[in-house]
N, C-alpha and C positions, 0 to 999 in steps of 0.2 A: 638221818641221825643214827649213830651207833652208841651203844652203851659200853663203856670200858671201866677199867679198874678205878680210874680217878673219879669216876661219876657216882660212885656208891659211897655211902657213909655208914657208920655204925648204926644199926637198928633199922636199916633199909629192908632187911629181910622180914621184919614184923608187920603184919596187916594192921592198918590204922584203925583202932576201934571207934574213932570218932567220925568216921565217914562211912559211906555206904558199903565200902569193901569189907568192913568188919561184919556187916550183916549178911552179905551175899555170899561170902566164902564159906563153903561147907566144911565139915571136919576133914574130908579127904584133901580139899584144896589147901586148908591151913596147914596140914601135916606136910604136904608137898612144898609149900611155901617156906616153911621153917627148915626143911631138910636140904632142898636143892641150893638155895641162895647162900647159906653159910658155907656149904661145901665148896661152892664156886669161889666164895671170898677167900677161902683157905688155899686154893690151888691156882685157878685161873678163871678169868671172865671171858666167855664167848659172847659174841653179839646175840642178844636176846630178842630184840625187836628192831626191825628195819622199817622206817617210815619214809614214804615218799611224799612228793609235793601234793598238797591237797588232802592228806590223810586226816588232818584235823577237822575236815569238813563233815557235815551231815551228823554231827554229834549234838546231843541235847546239852543245854548250858551247864547242866549239873555235872557232866562228865567231860566237858571240853578241856578241863585241866589235864586229863590223861593224854591228850593229843593222839588218841587212837580211835579207830572205827572198827566195826565188826569184821571187816575184810582185811585188816592189817596182817601181814605175814608173820606168823610165829615161827622163829628159827631157834629152837632149844637145842642143846648138845645131843639129845636122844631122839629127836624126831624132825621130820622134814617140814618144809613150809607148807602152809594151808590155811584154811578158814579156822578162826578161833572156835566157831560153833561145832567144828568137827573134831578138833584136837582136845580142847578143854572146855566141855560144856559148862563146867561150874565157873571157870574164869569168864567165860563169855557172858554169863549172867551179869557180872559186875561191870563189863565194859559196854555191853550193847543194851541191856535192859529189855531184851525182846521177849523174855519168858515170864509169864505170869506166875509160874512155879518157882520164881527165883528165891523166894523166902523159904522154900522147902525143898532144897536140892536132894534130900534123901526122902524115900517113901514115908509118909506119915503113918502113925499108929493106926490101928483099926478103928479106934474110937475117936480119932481126930476128924473134925468136920472138914469137908473138902472145899476147895476154892473153885467157885464157878462150875460146879459139877464135875470137878476134876476127878479122875479115877484114883482110888487109893492104892492100887496095886499095879496098874499098867505103867510101864516105864515110858519115858518120853521118847517120841519117835526119832529115829536117826535122821539127821539133816540131810544126808545123802551127799553126793559129790558136790564140790564147790561150784556155786552158781546154779545148782539144780533147785527147782521149786520144792518147797516143803509141802507134804500132803496134809490137808486139813480134813478132819473127820467131823462131821455134823452130829456127833453124839456127845451128850454131856458127860458121859462116863469116860471118854477118851481125852487125854491131855492135849492142850493146844501145842502146835508145833513152834519151833523157834521162829520168831518174827523179826523181819529186818525192815528198816525205814524205806519209804518209797523215794526213789530218786528225784532230783530236782526237775528233770526234764518233762516229767509227767505233768500235763496241763499247759505246757508252753504252746505258742502258735504253731499250727501245722501248715499254714498257707492255704488251707481250704476255706472257701467262702461260706458264709453262714447267713441264713434268712433271719429276718427280725422275728422277735417273739410273736408279735401280732400276726405275721404271715404264717408262721408255723401253726399257730392256733387255728387260723381260718382254714388251713389245709386239712388239719385233723378233723375239725367239726364237719366241714363240708364234705370230706371224703367218707366219714362214718354215715352221714345221712344219705348220701347218694348210694352207698353200698347197701344200706337197709332197704331203701326204696327198690333198688335194682334187684335185690334177692326176692322180694315179694312179686315184682313184675315177671321175672324169669320163672319163679315157681308157679305163677298163675298160668303160664303158657302150657304147663304140663298137668294142670289140675282140673281138666274138664270132667274127667270121671269122678274126682273127689266132689266137685260142685253138683254132679248129678245125685250124689248120696246125701249131701248136707246142705245144699243150696250154696249160691255163689257168695253171699255176704258172709256166712259162716266159714266158708272155705278161705276167704281172704283173711278172716280173723285168726284162723289157725295157721295160715301161712305166716302172717305177721309175728305170731308168738313163737312159732317153731323155728322160722327162718330169718324173718325180718329183724326182730329185736336182737337175737344173739348175733346175727351177722353185723349190725351196726356196732354193737359193743366190741366184737372181736376186731372190726376194722379200725375202731377208735384206739384200741389198745396197741394194735400192731403199727399204725401210723405214728402214734406217740413215741413208741420205741424207736422208729426209724428217724424221727425228727428231734428227739431229745438229745440235742448236741449243745452243751453249755459253751459259752465263750471261753477263750483261753484266759488263763489267770494272769493278772498283771504283776503280782508280787509273789514269787515262788518262795521267798524266805521272809515272811511277815514277822514283825516283832512287837505287835500290839499286846499289851497285857490282857490276860484272861483270868477270869474267876471260874472254877469248876465247882458245881453244886453236887455233892455226894449224899445221897439219901441214906437213912439208917438201914443197916443190915447186920447179919451176924458177923462176929469178929473176922473170920476167915475171908468172907466176901468183901468186907470193908477194906482189909489189908490188901487184897488182890486188886481192888479198884484203885487204891492209892499207889500201888506199885505200877500200875499201868499208866497213871497220870505222871508219875515221876519219870517214866521212860520216854515221855513225849520229846520229839526233836524240834519243838517250837522254840524259836529264839527269844520270844518275849517272856515277861515275868508270868508265872503261873501261881495263882493262889487257890486255895481250897476252902470251901465252906461245907462242913459236914454236919449232919444231924446226929445227935447222940442217941443211941438206942436205950431202951429201958434197961437193958442189961449193962451194968457198970463195966463189965469186961470188954464190951465193944468200944465204948469211948476211950478206955485205957489203951486198948490195942491200937486204935487209930492214932492216938497221941504218940505212942512209941514209934509206930511206923513212920509217921510224918517227920518225927525228929530224925530218925535214922536216914530217911530218904531226902532230908533237907527240903521239905515242903513247908510253906507258910500255911498253917492249918488254923482256921477259926471254927470252933465247935459251938453249935447251937444246942442248948439243953432240950431234952425230950419234953414234948408238950402234948397234952391231949387235944383232940379235935381232928379236923380234916387234914389230909396231906397237903393241901394248898396252903395251909396256914404256916407251916414251917418253910415252905418255898418262898412265900412272901416275907417271912422273917429273914431268910437268907438274902433275899433281894435287897433288903434294907442295908445289909452289911457289904454289898458288893461296891467296891471302889474303883472297878476297872471299866473300860468302855465296852467290853464283851463278856458274856456270861454263858457258860456251857452247862446244860442240865442233863443229868443222867438218871436212868431208872435203876432200881436196885439190881445188882449183879451185872451191869453193863461194863465190860472191859474194853478199853480203847486200843486200837492198833498203834504202834509207836509213832506213826505219822498222821494220825487222825486229826489231832487238834491243829497241826500246821496246815493241813489241807482245807479244813473247815474255815479257818481264818482267811487263807488265800483266796478261797472261793467267794467268801462274803465281801472282801475288800476289792474283788475284781468285778463284782456285779454292780448294776446301776444303783444310785443312792436310794431308790425306793425299796430296795431288797433288805429286810431287817433280820433275816434268819436263814440258816442253812441247816438241814437234817442230814445226819449221817446214814451210812449204808449198813443195815443190820445183817448179821449173819446168825441165823437161828441154829441152836444146837439142841437136839431133842433130848428131853429128860426121860423119855420112855425107853424101855429096854427090849422092845419087840424086834423081830427080824427085819421089819420094814421101817423101823424108826428113822434110820439115817436117810433112807430114800424119801420118806415123807417130809423130813426137815429140809432136804435139798429142794424138793418141789415147792414147799411153802416159802422158802427164802427166795427162789426165783419169782414166785408169785408176788411176794411183798415188795420186792425190788421193782418189778415191772409196774405195779400199781403206784408206787411212789414217784417213778419217772413220769408217768402219766399225770398224776396230780401236780407235780412240779411245773410240767410243761403248760398245763391249763390253769395253773394257779388255783388249785382246788383247796378245800379246807382240811383235807386229810393227809397233807404232804408231810406233817410232822406230828408224832404222837408222844413227844417228850422223852423218848428212850435215849436219844442222843441228838440234841438240838442246840446250836449256837445262836444266840440272840444278841442284838445290840441292846445294851442295858437301858438306854433312854427310851427305846421302843417299848420294852416290857413295862417300864414305869408309866409310859404314856397311856397304855391300855389297862392300867391298874393291876397289873400282875395276873395271878391265876385265881379264878372264882372258885368257890367252895361247892362245886358240883362234880358229878362223875366225869363229864366230858370237858374237863378244865383245859386240857391242851388244845382240843378243837376250838374251844371258845377263844383262846388266845390267838390262834391263827385266824379265826373268823373276825375278831376285832381289828387285827392288822389289815386284812383284806378290805374291810369296811373303809379304812382310811386310805386306800389306794396303794398300800405297801404289799410286798409279796414275800413269800418264803420259798426257797428253792432247795435242791438237794445236791449233795456231792457224792457220787458213786465211789470215788476213791477213798473216802473217809470211812474206814471200816470200823465196825464195833461188834463185839461178840456178846451174846446173851443166850440164856438157856430157858426153855419153857417146854411144856408138853404139847406135842403136835400129833394130830391124828388125820385121817383121811377127811374128816368132817370139819377141820379147822377153817379152810377158806370160806365155806358156806356159812358157818356160824359167825365168822368175822363179819360177813356182809350184814347180818342182823344186828351185831354190835355197832357196826359203823353207822347204820341207819338211826339207832338210838342216840349216838353221839352228835350226829349232824342235826338231828331234829331238836336235841337239847340246846345246841349252839344257836340254832335259828330262833328258838323260843327266847333264849336268854339275850339275844342281840337285836331282835326286832324283825326277823324274817329275811328271806333270800334276796329280796329286792334292794336291801341296803348294801349288798356287796357292790364295790366300785367297778369291777371288770365283768364284762359279759361272759368270758370264759369261766370265771369263777362261779357265776350264777349257774351256768350250764352244768358244770361238775357237781356243784352242791345239790342240784335237782336230781341228777343221775345217781349220786351217792344215796340220797334220800329215798329215791324210788326203786332202787335195786331190789330190795326185798319184795316189793309188790310185783316187779317183773318175774322174780323167782317163783312166786305163788302161781301167777298166770301161765307161765311157761311150763311149770310142772303139770298143771291141769291139761294144758294143750298136748304135752308129751304123753301123758297117759292115753289120750284119745288117738294120738298118731300111732302109738304101738298097737292099740287095739285094732285100728284100720289096717296096719301093716299085717297083722295076723290073718285078716280077711283078704289079703292080696292087694290092698290099696297102699302103695309104698311111696306116693308123691311127696308126702311130708318128709319122711325119713330120708328119701333120696335127695330132696332139695337140701336138707341139712348136710349130708355127706358130700354133696357136690359144691355148695356155695359157701357154707360156713366153716366146716371142718378144715379145709386147706388154709384158710386165713388164720384160724385158731392155731393150727399146727406151725404155720409160718411164724406166728407170734412167739411160740414156745421155743422154736429154734433160735429166733433172734435174742430172746432173753438169755439163753445159754451162751450164745456167742459173746454178748456184751458182758455177762458175768465172768466168763472165762478171761476176757481182756482185762477186766479190773483186777482179777486175782493174779494175772501174770505180772502186772506192774508191781504188785506187792510181794512177789516171790512165792506165791501160794498156788496150790492146785487142789481141787476137790477130789476126794475119794470117789470111787465108782462103786456104790453099794448095789446089792441085788435089788431087783423090783423097781428100779428107778424110773423106768419108762411107764410102768403101770401106775406109779404114784403121780407122775406127771400128767397122764391121761385122766386121772381122777380129779384134776383141777379144772377140767373143762365144764362148761355151762350146764349141760343136761344133768350130770351127776350133782354138781354143787347147788343147782337150783332146787333139787329135791331136798338136800341137807339144809339149805337155808330156809326153805319153807317149814320143815320140821322144827328148826330152831325158832322160827318166828311164831309158830303156832303154840309151841310149849313154853314160850317166854323165857328161853334159856339164854340169858346174856353171857356172852364170853368176854372176858376182860381183854382189852386191847393188847396185842401182841407186840413186845413182850409185856 
């Protein structure tokens, strides 16, 4: 298609104030819009946009009328063809919807609250050459890069054979047990001198705590990453209607979340149920943003009480087959909703929920903040993959989870306790249902991350699993054996941390006197498996980001932060958190 003189009418040079274009065009874009088009009307019209076959694809329904995509070639009289994101960043926000800073194309004032931890002074990063991945910084102070939709071929059948879920679960569980026993047996072969110091029974106990238990957990994690291969999606372009539940937040965060929802390339109808904040400005900002973004918004008045109360009130207003729950400040990737729905519809009927893949952006401003966020993001993703494969109760924490609406209502929604999201998952597992994860469905959130976050999160996970078991009647009520195994491991992990910490203190004291069998056994039998798991995490994470057109920045101290997630260090941190009763809120 080519645009000629006869295709323009009077007033075509004006931005339409009733559509999203009137909101997203910045002052500079508006000036360029009003200057260039009338001048061309007065003299001549050169072809402005060339659209090829299929260029109307991959667009959200909101923008389908434009008939353009982010990669449409822009051929203006004064510049060559290229990516819209490169030549006109302001116009690109109107056509692609990939930037959560779209409502603020110019830097905000110093007293303006930032969106999603966005820097008030740092400019948006350059998108780079056409087709090059955009660099993602895991610092809340850095702006998000331009985001492009994930292509349709992601998740299609590859021709590779896949083991059944039960077979993969059996391999992971059996491999972890065999490796733990083998580590103790091999360690005992070189522990004769140790047994002469502390007796054989006590030497075997130390070997089990320093080598056996960490080795079994490391093997379980690494095998789960190797075998966490979800089946191919059956519907790459689902059109099932979805309701998105948006929690209360400050006006800037609420608007950023709504912009992210409006930018979704899901073909189905998307409705939004939002909770009004106590600040009337938040509800007003949400209403204005929803109107400008053409979102169907249903606002729930602010109510006192527990956070589960308004979620259950929102569930009563859901009229779609699927519902997506978000945590405050969670912004979706443009293809997240489509990929979540595609994964859920491609799973067996017993699957009633899908959790998204969180990318954690650190709110702290230390020199190692980005490295710590990177390590914690990898750790969280690996743990979620293992929980999804073994149908564990901690697979979804409510930050970004898609549920079947009828399943949520069947388990009576969310209870009014701290571990409400774990209880919902637990109740689904009791009925023989499962909740899985979709690594390609990216979501961004910001929280404070330190080197102690993984260990403290273990203590918090123990409290949530224990509360869910108490609320639902115990671990034995879970329908699947793998679910019971993971629930017991999650619940006993802090106890393992305490015992392993005490054993490591003795191992280090013995090493100081020349008895290195315990430390040597860990370095030879456990550390290689743990490091292999770390390398596998990074490879899988890199593949996911490649499909989304992103690449992680390489901050300093990243390997130091990664090694800090290993068991010996985190066991001490988790023990300290358990002893001091410091409960860390679930991340995010």
